[in-house]
N, C-alpha and C positions, 0 to 999 in steps of 0.2 A: 405298412398294411392299410392304414387309413387312406393314404393317397391312392393306392390301387383300388380300394373299394369305392371311393368317391368318383374316380375316373370311370370305372365300370358302370356306376350308377348313371353318370351323365350320358354315357353311350346307350344305356337302356332307354333313357327318356327319348333320345334321338331316334331310336329304332321303333319304339312302341307308339309314340304320340301321333305321328303323321297318319298312319293307316287307321288308327282309332278315330282320329278327327274326320277323316274322309268317310268312314263307316258311319259315324255319328251324323254327318251331313245327310247321308242317304236315308236316314231314318225318318225324314220329315213327313212321309205319308202315315206314319204310325200314330196311335193315340199318345197324348202328352206323357202320361204316366209310364207307358212302355218306353218311350224315347228316353225319359229320365233314367229308368232302370238300366237300359243298355248303355247309355253314354257315361253315366257315373260309375259303371263297372271299371272304367279306366282307373279311377282312384284306388279301387280295391287291388287291381293288378300292380299299380306302383307301390302301394303299401306292402305288398308281398316282398318286393325287392328291397324296400326300406328296411324291413324286418330281417330278411335272410341274407341280404347283400351288405347293407350298411351296418347291420347289427343293432339298429335302433328299435327296441321293443317298446310296448306301452302297456300300462295297467290303468284300469278305470275304477274309481271308487265313487260311490253314490249313484249307481245305476237305478236304485230304487226310487230316486227323485225324479226320474223321467216321467212326465205325465202322459196320460193316455191320448190326449188330443194335441193338435199343433200348438206351438209356442214360439216365442222369440228367444233365441239363444244370444246372450251377451257373453262374449268370450274374450279372454286374454289373447293377444295377438303377438307372437314372437317370431314366427317363421312361416314358411309355406306348408310345413308338416300338418298343422291343424286344419288347413283347408282340405286336406286329403282325409285325415283321420275322423273329423267330425261326421263325414259322410258315412263312415263305417260304424260309428258309435250310436248315432241318432237315427230316427226314422227318416224317410225321404225329406230332403231339405234343399233350400236354395240360398244363394248369396246375393247380396247387393253388389253390383259391379259396375264399372265404368263402361258406357255404351261403346266407346271406341275399341274395346277389346273384341267386340263382335266382328270387327273389320279385319282382324288379323288372319292372314291365310292359314288354312288348315285348322288351327286351334279355334279361332273365332267362329268359323263356319260350323264346327261341331257344337261349340258352346251355345250358338244361337238356337239350336234345337232343344236345349234343355230349359224348362220353365225357370225363369229367374227374374231378377229385378234390375234392369239395365237403366241407368240414369246418366244424365249430363251433369257432371259435377260443377261445371262452369255456370250452371243455371241458378246457383245460389239457393234462395228460399224456395224457388220453384222446383228444385231438385228434391227437396224434402217432401213437397207435395206429391211428386212422382213416386217416391218411395212409399208413402202412405197408401196411395191409390193402388199401386201394383202389389205392395206387400199385403194389403187386406185381401186382394184377390187371390194371391198365392196361398194365404192361410185358409181362405174359404175353400180352396181346392184340395186342402189336406196337407200342404207342404209346410214344413217348419222354415223359419227365416233366421239366418245367422247374421249378426251384426257385431262388428269389432268396435266397441265404443271409443277406444283410444285413437282410432282412425288410421293407425299405421303400426308397423311392427316395432315393438319396444323391447330393448335388451333385458335379459334377466336381471332382476334387482331394481328396475326402474319402472316408472309409471307416468302416464300423461293424463291430462284432464279427461274425465269421462264425459263425452258429449251425450246429451239426452235423446238423440234421434231414435235409438232403438227402443227406449222406454216410451217415447211418444207414439211410435208405431204400435207397440203392444197395447197401450192405453186406448188408442183409437180403434183397434181391431177387437178389443175386449178379450185378449188371450194372455195367459201368464208369461212371465219372464223366467228363463232358466239360466242362472249364472254358471260360468265354467272357468276354472283355473287350471293351469298346466305349466310345465317347465320345458316345453319343446325347444326353446332357444338355447338351452344348456348344451344341446347336442347338435342342433341344426341352426346355426347362427345366421343372422341376416348378412347377405352378400358374401358368405363364406363358401368357398368351393369344398373344403374339407368338412366332412360330417363325422362326428365322433360317435362310437357305439355306446349304448347305455339304455337305461329304462326311463321313459317319459311317464310321469304320473298325471292323469287327467282326473280332476275332481269336479263332480257335478253337484251343484248346491241345491238346497231346498227351493221349491217353486215359490216365486214371488207373485202374489196375486195383485191385480191392477184395479179391480172394481172399487170405485169410491176413493181412489187415491190420486194424488197429484203426480205429474210426470217427474218432477224433480225428486220427490220422495221415493219413487220407484227406482230411479236412476241411482240415487244415493245409497239405497239399500243394496243394490247389485254391486256397486263399487266397494262398499264396505265389506261385503262378504268375500268378493274375489280377492281383494288386497289382503284381508286377514288370513284367508286361506293360503295365499302365496307365502306369507310370512310364517304360517304354521308349518307348511309342508317343506319349504325351501329356505330355512333361516340362514343358510350359508351365503345366500345372495344379498342378504341385508346386514351382514355383520359389520361392514364398514361404517354404516350410518346409525349404529346402535339399535337396529331393528325397525327403523322408519324408512318408508319407501322414498326413493328419489323422485321428486315432483318436477317434471319438465314442463315449462310453460309452452302453450300452443295456441295459436290463433287460427280462426277459420270458421266456416259454416258447419252447421250440424250435419249437412249432407256429406261432408268429407268423412265423418265418422261412420256413416252408413256405407259408403263405397270407398273403402281404403284401397291403398295401392296393392295390386296383386301381380305377382310375377306369372307370366305365361310359361308354359312348358318350353317354348323356344328360348325364352330368357333364362329359364332354369338350366337349359341345356348349355347356354353360352357361359352363364356365371355359376350355375348349379348352386343357387342361392346358399 
């Protein structure tokens, strides 16, 4: 049954994504907020199939912690699922993404019409400057910004070094940080065609204020809350190490944490992550 569901889901992506992308491209004459609302409705459509076809449900705790104004979301990154679900859980938001994604036929053309933060990761420190400049503008326009501080998808029960790029953006923009923990990778694993039914729990933490605080202090507080929450909600993933997270060493620029690897729908259709 899991194989059948996963195969049908891959077919759904193949059928739904191209026309949505073309339609998204054609929205270029519309105001930015309207383009964003129309194009990101794709995520809501796909989530419906994730819930009703794959049997992957989700439950959110801590909604009361969502502030009234824009913020920087620092989230655990385990799969492509959260790139969809965060759009349904939070107010209008945007992601930091690799500029080359905008050149992908269909998907990239539509994506280019959505207000976002497109950077050249090869630019090193200059990429971080791009993120701050574009990120401040998006936040000023009323969009939230999502950053995956570990920089890549990490398996359940593991963690990587939290890079401070997201905290740096929040500090420079003067907006709070909202930490998010979840266990999406338990059911939708990286590079796995088969997706298991079950309930994903998304936990939204208390707002982290940035005024008068150092970037590293903000980043450390977010990391501590997220990792403690992961251990509290999903202790079975940490049983083998006595409750301590597995720390994976990682080298690279802070810009890599801001623009992590993202699967396109085309890639998801091929590999159905």
